[in-house]
VOPA-873126 format. One record per residue: residue in three letters; y, z, x of N, C-alpha, C in turn. Coordinates in nm, 2 decimals, m for minus. Example, Ala and Ser with C-alpha at 12.3 -4.5 7.8 and 13.67 -1.06 7.14 Angstrom:
% VOPA-873126
ALA  m0.57  0.78  1.32  m0.45  0.78  1.23  m0.33  0.78  1.32
SER  m0.22  0.71  1.28  m0.11  0.71  1.37  0.00  0.79  1.29
% end
This chain:
% VOPA-873126
UNK  m2.55  m12.52  m0.97  m2.48  m12.58  m1.12  m2.43  m12.46  m1.16
UNK  m2.33  m12.49  m1.33  m2.27  m12.39  m1.37  m2.23  m12.41  m1.53
UNK  m2.24  m12.35  m1.59  m2.29  m12.35  m1.72  m2.16  m12.21  m1.75
UNK  m2.07  m12.27  m1.87  m1.95  m12.19  m1.92  m1.98  m12.14  m2.03
UNK  m1.95  m11.98  m2.10  m1.97  m11.95  m2.19  m1.84  m12.06  m2.27
UNK  m1.90  m12.08  m2.41  m1.80  m12.16  m2.46  m1.78  m12.30  m2.43
UNK  m1.70  m12.40  m2.50  m1.68  m12.52  m2.48  m1.66  m12.54  m2.32
UNK  m1.53  m12.44  m2.28  m1.51  m12.44  m2.14  m1.38  m12.58  m2.12
UNK  m1.36  m12.61  m1.97  m1.28  m12.72  m2.00  m1.29  m12.80  m1.87
UNK  m1.22  m12.93  m1.83  m1.24  m12.98  m1.75  m1.23  m12.91  m1.58
UNK  m1.12  m12.81  m1.61  m1.09  m12.73  m1.47  m1.17  m12.62  m1.41
UNK  m1.24  m12.60  m1.57  m1.30  m12.44  m1.60  m1.47  m12.52  m1.53
UNK  m1.53  m12.65  m1.60  m1.65  m12.64  m1.58  m1.69  m12.63  m1.78
UNK  m1.78  m12.71  m1.87  m1.84  m12.66  m1.94  m1.95  m12.61  m1.99
UNK  m1.99  m12.61  m2.13  m2.13  m12.57  m2.21  m2.22  m12.67  m2.21
UNK  m2.35  m12.68  m2.26  m2.49  m12.74  m2.25  m2.39  m12.88  m2.39
UNK  m2.38  m12.82  m2.44  m2.28  m12.95  m2.54  m2.20  m13.02  m2.51
UNK  m2.13  m12.95  m2.38  m1.99  m13.04  m2.35  m2.16  m13.13  m2.18
UNK  m2.20  m13.13  m2.16  m2.26  m13.17  m2.09  m2.34  m13.30  m2.19
UNK  m2.35  m13.26  m2.32  m2.38  m13.42  m2.39  m2.28  m13.48  m2.39
UNK  m2.17  m13.41  m2.48  m2.04  m13.47  m2.49  m1.98  m13.58  m2.37
UNK  m2.02  m13.50  m2.25  m1.93  m13.58  m2.13  m2.04  m13.67  m2.06
UNK  m2.12  m13.71  m2.15  m2.19  m13.84  m2.09  m2.26  m13.90  m2.23
UNK  m2.24  m13.88  m2.28  m2.21  m13.97  m2.43  m2.09  m14.07  m2.45
UNK  m1.95  m13.93  m2.36  m1.80  m14.00  m2.40  m1.70  m14.05  m2.30
UNK  m1.77  m13.98  m2.19  m1.72  m13.97  m2.11  m1.57  m13.92  m2.07
UNK  m1.48  m13.95  m2.01  m1.38  m13.82  m2.01  m1.29  m13.86  m2.08
UNK  m1.26  m13.94  m2.25  m1.22  m13.96  m2.31  m1.12  m13.87  m2.37
UNK  m1.22  m13.73  m2.41  m1.19  m13.61  m2.43  m1.31  m13.52  m2.40
UNK  m1.23  m13.37  m2.48  m1.40  m13.28  m2.41  m1.40  m13.18  m2.46
UNK  m1.57  m13.18  m2.57  m1.58  m13.08  m2.60  m1.70  m13.02  m2.67
UNK  m1.77  m12.98  m2.74  m1.91  m12.96  m2.75  m1.96  m13.02  m2.84
UNK  m1.91  m13.12  m2.98  m1.99  m13.20  m3.08  m2.05  m13.32  m3.05
UNK  m2.15  m13.36  m2.94  m2.19  m13.50  m2.86  m2.21  m13.57  m3.05
UNK  m2.15  m13.65  m3.09  m2.24  m13.71  m3.24  m2.39  m13.74  m3.20
UNK  m2.45  m13.75  m3.10  m2.61  m13.86  m3.07  m2.66  m13.65  m3.09
UNK  m2.63  m13.59  m3.08  m2.74  m13.48  m3.10  m2.72  m13.39  m3.27
UNK  m2.88  m13.39  m3.29  m2.84  m13.37  m3.41  m2.83  m13.24  m3.44
UNK  m2.75  m13.18  m3.57  m2.65  m13.10  m3.61  m2.71  m12.95  m3.59
UNK  m2.83  m12.98  m3.67  m2.91  m12.83  m3.64  m2.93  m12.81  m3.51
UNK  m2.97  m12.91  m3.42  m3.01  m12.88  m3.30  m2.87  m12.79  m3.18
UNK  m2.75  m12.90  m3.24  m2.61  m12.89  m3.17  m2.59  m12.70  m3.21
UNK  m2.62  m12.66  m3.33  m2.55  m12.52  m3.35  m2.66  m12.41  m3.30
UNK  m2.73  m12.48  m3.25  m2.83  m12.34  m3.22  m2.83  m12.35  m3.08
UNK  m2.83  m12.48  m3.02  m2.79  m12.50  m2.83  m2.63  m12.40  m2.86
UNK  m2.55  m12.44  m2.92  m2.41  m12.38  m2.87  m2.41  m12.20  m2.90
UNK  m2.50  m12.14  m2.99  m2.58  m12.03  m3.04  m2.60  m11.96  m2.90
UNK  m2.71  m12.03  m2.81  m2.76  m12.00  m2.71  m2.70  m12.02  m2.62
UNK  m2.70  m12.13  m2.55  m2.54  m12.10  m2.45  m2.47  m12.01  m2.45
UNK  m2.38  m11.96  m2.58  m2.32  m11.85  m2.56  m2.34  m11.75  m2.57
UNK  m2.45  m11.67  m2.60  m2.55  m11.61  m2.59  m2.59  m11.50  m2.43
UNK  m2.62  m11.61  m2.35  m2.66  m11.61  m2.25  m2.59  m11.56  m2.16
UNK  m2.56  m11.47  m1.99  m2.57  m11.49  m1.94  m2.54  m11.53  m1.82
UNK  m2.40  m11.55  m1.75  m2.41  m11.65  m1.63  m2.54  m11.68  m1.54
UNK  m2.61  m11.74  m1.46  m2.76  m11.70  m1.40  m2.87  m11.73  m1.54
UNK  m2.85  m11.67  m1.62  m2.93  m11.66  m1.76  m2.94  m11.84  m1.81
UNK  m2.87  m11.84  m1.83  m2.76  m11.98  m1.89  m2.81  m12.10  m1.78
UNK  m2.78  m12.08  m1.65  m2.83  m12.21  m1.63  m2.99  m12.25  m1.56
UNK  m3.06  m12.04  m1.60  m3.24  m12.07  m1.55  m3.28  m12.15  m1.64
UNK  m3.22  m12.07  m1.77  m3.28  m12.17  m1.91  m3.29  m12.26  m2.01
UNK  m3.17  m12.30  m1.96  m3.13  m12.44  m1.98  m3.11  m12.58  m1.91
UNK  m3.05  m12.52  m1.82  m3.07  m12.62  m1.66  m3.18  m12.69  m1.71
UNK  m3.29  m12.67  m1.73  m3.42  m12.77  m1.71  m3.44  m12.91  m1.82
UNK  m3.27  m12.83  m1.93  m3.31  m12.88  m2.07  m3.16  m12.96  m2.09
UNK  m3.11  m13.02  m2.00  m2.93  m13.02  m2.09  m2.94  m13.16  m2.14
UNK  m3.05  m13.24  m2.10  m2.99  m13.37  m2.16  m3.15  m13.44  m2.22
UNK  m3.24  m13.28  m2.29  m3.31  m13.35  m2.37  m3.32  m13.31  m2.54
UNK  m3.20  m13.26  m2.51  m3.11  m13.28  m2.66  m3.04  m13.40  m2.73
UNK  m3.03  m13.50  m2.59  m2.97  m13.61  m2.58  m3.02  m13.71  m2.72
UNK  m3.00  m13.81  m2.79  m3.05  m13.89  m2.90  m3.16  m13.80  m3.00
UNK  m3.10  m13.69  m3.01  m3.21  m13.62  m3.19  m3.11  m13.68  m3.25
UNK  m3.01  m13.71  m3.28  m2.97  m13.73  m3.35  m3.04  m13.81  m3.50
UNK  m3.04  m13.77  m3.60  m3.14  m13.89  m3.68  m3.15  m13.82  m3.88
UNK  m3.07  m13.88  m3.88  m3.08  m13.77  m4.06  m3.22  m13.74  m4.14
UNK  m3.29  m13.86  m4.12  m3.40  m13.83  m4.15  m3.48  m13.75  m4.13
UNK  m3.46  m13.66  m4.01  m3.52  m13.57  m3.92  m3.45  m13.48  m4.05
UNK  m3.38  m13.42  m4.06  m3.23  m13.32  m4.04  m3.36  m13.23  m4.17
UNK  m3.38  m13.24  m4.31  m3.44  m13.21  m4.29  m3.58  m13.10  m4.31
UNK  m3.67  m13.16  m4.20  m3.71  m13.12  m4.15  m3.73  m12.96  m4.04
UNK  m3.57  m13.02  m3.94  m3.54  m12.91  m3.84  m3.47  m12.80  m3.96
UNK  m3.43  m12.86  m4.06  m3.35  m12.70  m4.14  m3.47  m12.59  m4.19
UNK  m3.59  m12.73  m4.23  m3.70  m12.57  m4.28  m3.78  m12.50  m4.14
UNK  m3.74  m12.57  m3.99  m3.78  m12.50  m3.90  m3.71  m12.40  m3.90
UNK  m3.59  m12.41  m3.93  m3.44  m12.32  m3.89  m3.46  m12.20  m3.96
UNK  m3.52  m12.19  m4.11  m3.53  m12.12  m4.24  m3.63  m12.06  m4.19
UNK  m3.77  m12.09  m4.16  m3.90  m12.04  m4.10  m3.88  m11.95  m4.00
UNK  m3.76  m12.01  m3.89  m3.79  m11.93  m3.74  m3.72  m11.79  m3.83
UNK  m3.55  m11.82  m3.94  m3.46  m11.70  m3.95  m3.54  m11.60  m4.01
UNK  m3.63  m11.62  m4.10  m3.73  m11.52  m4.16  m3.86  m11.47  m4.05
UNK  m3.89  m11.56  m3.95  m3.94  m11.46  m3.94  m3.91  m11.38  m3.81
UNK  m3.75  m11.44  m3.75  m3.67  m11.31  m3.68  m3.66  m11.15  m3.74
UNK  m3.61  m11.23  m3.87  m3.61  m11.10  m3.97  m3.67  m11.02  m3.99
UNK  m3.80  m11.08  m4.03  m3.92  m10.98  m4.03  m3.95  m10.91  m3.93
UNK  m3.93  m10.95  m3.77  m3.91  m10.90  m3.67  m3.84  m10.75  m3.64
UNK  m3.74  m10.79  m3.65  m3.64  m10.66  m3.67  m3.66  m10.57  m3.76
UNK  m3.73  m10.60  m3.92  m3.78  m10.50  m3.97  m3.86  m10.47  m3.92
UNK  m3.92  m10.50  m3.87  m4.09  m10.45  m3.76  m4.01  m10.36  m3.68
UNK  m3.92  m10.36  m3.62  m3.82  m10.31  m3.50  m3.84  m10.15  m3.56
UNK  m3.75  m10.15  m3.69  m3.69  m10.04  m3.72  m3.86  m9.97  m3.85
UNK  m3.95  m10.01  m3.83  m4.10  m9.95  m3.86  m4.13  m10.01  m3.97
UNK  m4.05  m10.11  m4.05  m4.09  m10.21  m4.12  m4.18  m10.30  m4.09
UNK  m4.33  m10.31  m4.16  m4.43  m10.40  m4.15  m4.37  m10.52  m4.28
UNK  m4.33  m10.62  m4.27  m4.32  m10.70  m4.38  m4.28  m10.83  m4.36
UNK  m4.41  m10.90  m4.43  m4.37  m11.09  m4.36  m4.27  m11.14  m4.47
UNK  m4.17  m11.16  m4.42  m4.07  m11.24  m4.54  m4.15  m11.37  m4.58
UNK  m4.22  m11.41  m4.50  m4.25  m11.56  m4.55  m4.35  m11.59  m4.62
UNK  m4.45  m11.50  m4.60  m4.57  m11.44  m4.73  m4.50  m11.46  m4.84
UNK  m4.40  m11.32  m4.85  m4.34  m11.33  m4.98  m4.26  m11.47  m5.06
UNK  m4.19  m11.48  m4.97  m4.09  m11.64  m5.03  m4.14  m11.78  m5.01
UNK  m4.20  m11.80  m4.88  m4.28  m11.91  m4.90  m4.13  m12.01  m4.82
UNK  m4.15  m12.13  m4.88  m4.08  m12.21  m4.81  m3.96  m12.23  m4.94
UNK  m3.94  m12.11  m5.06  m3.89  m12.17  m5.12  m3.74  m12.08  m5.08
UNK  m3.65  m12.24  m5.03  m3.48  m12.20  m5.01  m3.43  m12.09  m5.07
UNK  m3.40  m12.12  m5.21  m3.28  m12.05  m5.27  m3.37  m11.90  m5.29
UNK  m3.48  m11.84  m5.24  m3.52  m11.77  m5.28  m3.49  m11.71  m5.13
UNK  m3.43  m11.75  m4.99  m3.42  m11.67  m4.86  m3.31  m11.60  m4.89
UNK  m3.22  m11.61  m5.00  m3.11  m11.52  m5.04  m3.19  m11.40  m5.08
UNK  m3.30  m11.45  m5.14  m3.34  m11.27  m5.23  m3.42  m11.17  m5.08
UNK  m3.48  m11.28  m5.01  m3.50  m11.24  m4.86  m3.43  m11.13  m4.83
UNK  m3.34  m11.18  m4.84  m3.22  m11.11  m4.73  m3.17  m10.96  m4.75
UNK  m3.16  m10.98  m4.91  m3.15  m10.88  m5.01  m3.28  m10.79  m4.99
UNK  m3.32  m10.83  m5.02  m3.48  m10.78  m4.98  m3.49  m10.70  m4.86
UNK  m3.48  m10.74  m4.81  m3.51  m10.73  m4.63  m3.41  m10.58  m4.62
UNK  m3.28  m10.65  m4.64  m3.15  m10.53  m4.66  m3.20  m10.40  m4.69
UNK  m3.21  m10.43  m4.77  m3.29  m10.29  m4.88  m3.38  m10.22  m4.80
UNK  m3.43  m10.24  m4.70  m3.52  m10.16  m4.57  m3.41  m10.09  m4.49
UNK  m3.30  m10.17  m4.48  m3.17  m10.12  m4.34  m3.11  m9.96  m4.36
UNK  m3.20  m9.88  m4.25  m3.15  m9.79  m4.24  m3.06  m9.71  m4.11
UNK  m2.94  m9.70  m4.11  m2.92  m9.66  m3.99  m2.86  m9.75  m3.86
UNK  m2.83  m9.75  m3.75  m2.79  m9.83  m3.70  m2.92  m9.97  m3.68
UNK  m2.98  m9.92  m3.65  m3.09  m10.05  m3.61  m3.19  m10.08  m3.72
UNK  m3.14  m10.05  m3.85  m3.15  m10.10  m3.98  m3.08  m10.24  m4.02
UNK  m2.88  m10.20  m3.95  m2.85  m10.29  m3.95  m2.88  m10.40  m3.93
UNK  m2.96  m10.38  m3.79  m2.96  m10.53  m3.73  m3.04  m10.57  m3.77
UNK  m3.16  m10.48  m3.83  m3.30  m10.61  m3.94  m3.19  m10.68  m4.06
UNK  m3.11  m10.57  m4.11  m3.06  m10.62  m4.24  m2.93  m10.75  m4.22
UNK  m2.92  m10.74  m4.09  m2.82  m10.89  m4.04  m2.91  m11.00  m4.01
UNK  m3.04  m10.95  m3.92  m3.11  m11.12  m3.91  m3.16  m11.14  m4.02
UNK  m3.19  m11.01  m4.16  m3.28  m11.08  m4.30  m3.13  m11.18  m4.37
UNK  m3.00  m11.12  m4.33  m2.91  m11.19  m4.43  m2.88  m11.37  m4.33
UNK  m2.90  m11.38  m4.22  m2.89  m11.52  m4.15  m3.01  m11.58  m4.18
UNK  m3.11  m11.53  m4.25  m3.20  m11.59  m4.24  m3.17  m11.62  m4.42
UNK  m3.11  m11.62  m4.53  m3.05  m11.57  m4.63  m2.95  m11.71  m4.64
UNK  m2.90  m11.68  m4.52  m2.80  m11.81  m4.46  m2.84  m11.93  m4.48
UNK  m2.92  m11.92  m4.36  m3.02  m12.03  m4.35  m3.07  m12.11  m4.47
UNK  m3.09  m12.02  m4.57  m3.14  m12.08  m4.65  m3.07  m12.16  m4.80
UNK  m2.95  m12.10  m4.80  m2.82  m12.09  m4.82  m2.84  m12.24  m4.79
UNK  m2.81  m12.30  m4.65  m2.75  m12.44  m4.61  m2.87  m12.48  m4.64
UNK  m3.01  m12.47  m4.64  m3.06  m12.60  m4.70  m3.09  m12.68  m4.84
UNK  m3.05  m12.53  m4.93  m3.03  m12.52  m5.00  m2.92  m12.66  m5.08
UNK  m2.79  m12.61  m5.02  m2.67  m12.67  m5.03  m2.66  m12.84  m4.94
UNK  m2.72  m12.87  m4.89  m2.74  m12.99  m4.78  m2.75  m13.11  m4.87
UNK  m2.75  m13.11  m4.98  m2.75  m13.25  m5.05  m2.60  m13.26  m5.03
UNK  m2.49  m13.15  m5.04  m2.31  m13.17  m5.08  m2.32  m13.26  m4.95
UNK  m2.35  m13.19  m4.83  m2.29  m13.23  m4.70  m2.34  m13.23  m4.56
UNK  m2.51  m13.27  m4.55  m2.59  m13.32  m4.51  m2.58  m13.27  m4.38
UNK  m2.46  m13.29  m4.31  m2.51  m13.25  m4.13  m2.40  m13.13  m4.09
UNK  m2.31  m13.15  m4.21  m2.22  m12.97  m4.20  m2.34  m12.85  m4.23
UNK  m2.40  m12.87  m4.36  m2.45  m12.75  m4.40  m2.62  m12.74  m4.31
UNK  m2.69  m12.83  m4.25  m2.76  m12.85  m4.13  m2.75  m12.76  m4.00
UNK  m2.56  m12.81  m4.00  m2.55  m12.66  m3.88  m2.55  m12.57  m3.91
UNK  m2.54  m12.52  m4.01  m2.51  m12.37  m4.06  m2.61  m12.34  m4.05
UNK  m2.75  m12.41  m4.08  m2.87  m12.32  m4.14  m2.91  m12.33  m3.98
UNK  m2.91  m12.41  m3.84  m2.93  m12.33  m3.68  m2.79  m12.27  m3.71
UNK  m2.72  m12.25  m3.67  m2.60  m12.13  m3.63  m2.70  m11.97  m3.70
UNK  m2.71  m11.97  m3.85  m2.77  m11.86  m3.90  m2.88  m11.84  m3.83
UNK  m3.00  m11.93  m3.78  m3.13  m11.96  m3.79  m3.11  m11.86  m3.60
UNK  m2.99  m11.88  m3.53  m2.96  m11.82  m3.41  m2.93  m11.70  m3.39
UNK  m2.80  m11.66  m3.49  m2.78  m11.53  m3.48  m2.89  m11.44  m3.58
UNK  m3.02  m11.53  m3.64  m3.13  m11.40  m3.63  m3.19  m11.38  m3.53
UNK  m3.20  m11.46  m3.45  m3.32  m11.52  m3.31  m3.24  m11.33  m3.28
UNK  m3.06  m11.32  m3.23  m3.01  m11.24  m3.19  m3.07  m11.08  m3.22
UNK  m3.15  m11.07  m3.28  m3.19  m10.91  m3.37  m3.36  m10.94  m3.32
UNK  m3.39  m11.02  m3.25  m3.59  m11.04  m3.22  m3.56  m11.03  m3.07
UNK  m3.74  m11.02  m3.04  m3.76  m10.93  m2.94  m3.78  m11.08  m2.85
UNK  m3.72  m11.09  m2.71  m3.76  m11.24  m2.64  m3.69  m11.37  m2.72
UNK  m3.55  m11.30  m2.78  m3.48  m11.41  m2.88  m3.47  m11.53  m2.80
UNK  m3.40  m11.54  m2.64  m3.34  m11.64  m2.58  m3.48  m11.73  m2.57
UNK  m3.55  m11.68  m2.50  m3.69  m11.76  m2.48  m3.74  m11.79  m2.64
UNK  m3.74  m11.72  m2.75  m3.76  m11.76  m2.89  m3.71  m11.89  m2.89
UNK  m3.55  m11.86  m2.88  m3.44  m11.98  m2.95  m3.45  m12.11  m2.91
UNK  m3.49  m12.10  m2.75  m3.50  m12.19  m2.65  m3.62  m12.31  m2.68
UNK  m3.73  m12.24  m2.73  m3.88  m12.32  m2.77  m3.87  m12.36  m2.89
UNK  m3.80  m12.29  m2.95  m3.71  m12.36  m3.13  m3.64  m12.49  m3.07
UNK  m3.56  m12.48  m2.98  m3.47  m12.63  m2.97  m3.57  m12.74  m2.91
UNK  m3.61  m12.68  m2.82  m3.73  m12.82  m2.78  m3.85  m12.85  m2.90
UNK  m3.89  m12.76  m2.95  m3.98  m12.82  m3.08  m3.86  m12.93  m3.19
UNK  m3.81  m12.89  m3.20  m3.69  m12.98  m3.28  m3.68  m13.09  m3.19
UNK  m3.66  m13.07  m3.07  m3.59  m13.23  m3.01  m3.72  m13.27  m2.98
UNK  m3.85  m13.25  m2.96  m3.99  m13.30  m2.97  m4.06  m13.43  m3.11
UNK  m3.95  m13.40  m3.22  m4.00  m13.46  m3.35  m3.89  m13.59  m3.30
UNK  m3.79  m13.59  m3.22  m3.70  m13.76  m3.15  m3.78  m13.80  m3.03
UNK  m3.76  m13.93  m3.02  m3.83  m13.93  m2.92  m3.73  m14.03  m2.83
UNK  m3.80  m13.94  m2.68  m3.68  m13.94  m2.59  m3.61  m14.05  m2.52
UNK  m3.46  m14.05  m2.49  m3.37  m14.17  m2.46  m3.37  m14.20  m2.36
UNK  m3.38  m14.32  m2.30  m3.39  m14.32  m2.15  m3.22  m14.34  m2.10
UNK  m3.20  m14.18  m1.98  m3.12  m14.17  m1.96  m3.04  m14.27  m1.89
UNK  m2.90  m14.32  m1.85  m2.82  m14.41  m1.77  m2.84  m14.28  m1.63
UNK  m2.88  m14.35  m1.51  m2.88  m14.27  m1.41  m2.72  m14.17  m1.35
UNK  m2.63  m14.31  m1.37  m2.49  m14.30  m1.30  m2.41  m14.20  m1.40
UNK  m2.45  m14.24  m1.58  m2.37  m14.14  m1.64  m2.41  m13.99  m1.65
UNK  m2.58  m13.99  m1.64  m2.60  m13.89  m1.62  m2.55  m13.73  m1.49
UNK  m2.54  m13.81  m1.34  m2.48  m13.76  m1.20  m2.34  m13.75  m1.24
UNK  m2.23  m13.80  m1.33  m2.14  m13.86  m1.36  m2.12  m13.69  m1.39
UNK  m2.13  m13.72  m1.57  m2.16  m13.60  m1.62  m2.14  m13.41  m1.60
UNK  m2.31  m13.44  m1.48  m2.33  m13.31  m1.41  m2.23  m13.32  m1.32
UNK  m2.18  m13.39  m1.25  m2.06  m13.36  m1.19  m1.95  m13.30  m1.26
UNK  m1.90  m13.34  m1.35  m1.74  m13.27  m1.43  m1.77  m13.15  m1.42
UNK  m1.90  m13.17  m1.55  m1.92  m13.04  m1.63  m2.04  m12.93  m1.59
UNK  m2.07  m12.96  m1.47  m2.20  m12.82  m1.46  m2.14  m12.80  m1.26
UNK  m2.02  m12.88  m1.24  m2.00  m12.90  m1.11  m2.10  m12.93  m0.97
UNK  m2.21  m12.99  m0.99  m2.29  m13.07  m0.90  m2.25  m13.20  m0.81
UNK  m2.26  m13.17  m0.72  m2.24  m13.25  m0.63  m2.29  m13.37  m0.56
UNK  m2.45  m13.33  m0.55  m2.56  m13.38  m0.49  m2.65  m13.43  m0.61
% end
């Protein structure tokens, strides 16, 4: 099995979300925006896919290629955005811990999404030097997730996706970020009822996107 960094193409193969899109749409077009996947999950999946190196990508994502299918449910987006914000704040706190600052951002700001912006500034205030920059950036990502949550009423799917992306970037500054990010995605998927896959479409998607011939 081969998954690419970036959306890829029919010539090179594709990424995690390209597998889902191909299953959903066949050969009509090629992209990483399957409509059947929740925007929060899609953003997180793209971030994780592109962060991993060859081999790691297949090992971690491979067993879960189709788990994200059928997760698009607008009624669940607020819950998933909330999970993204919590995750981003936790990652920001871990990054601060890495530069010697013990602070629980969630304890200070709870579930007040708008306050996540202040959490970002607050955490960044501790940042000094290159290691501190990582902590500040993780906190900024937490703030971005919070802003996306506050703005969700304006354009739910778009801003929910932003929250997922921000949480993914925040994870980049936390220990064991890939495994933690994958677990967040799986926890979000678990809120939806698993879909029954068509064996033929599944086989075709694996063949075209991942190069699996058997």
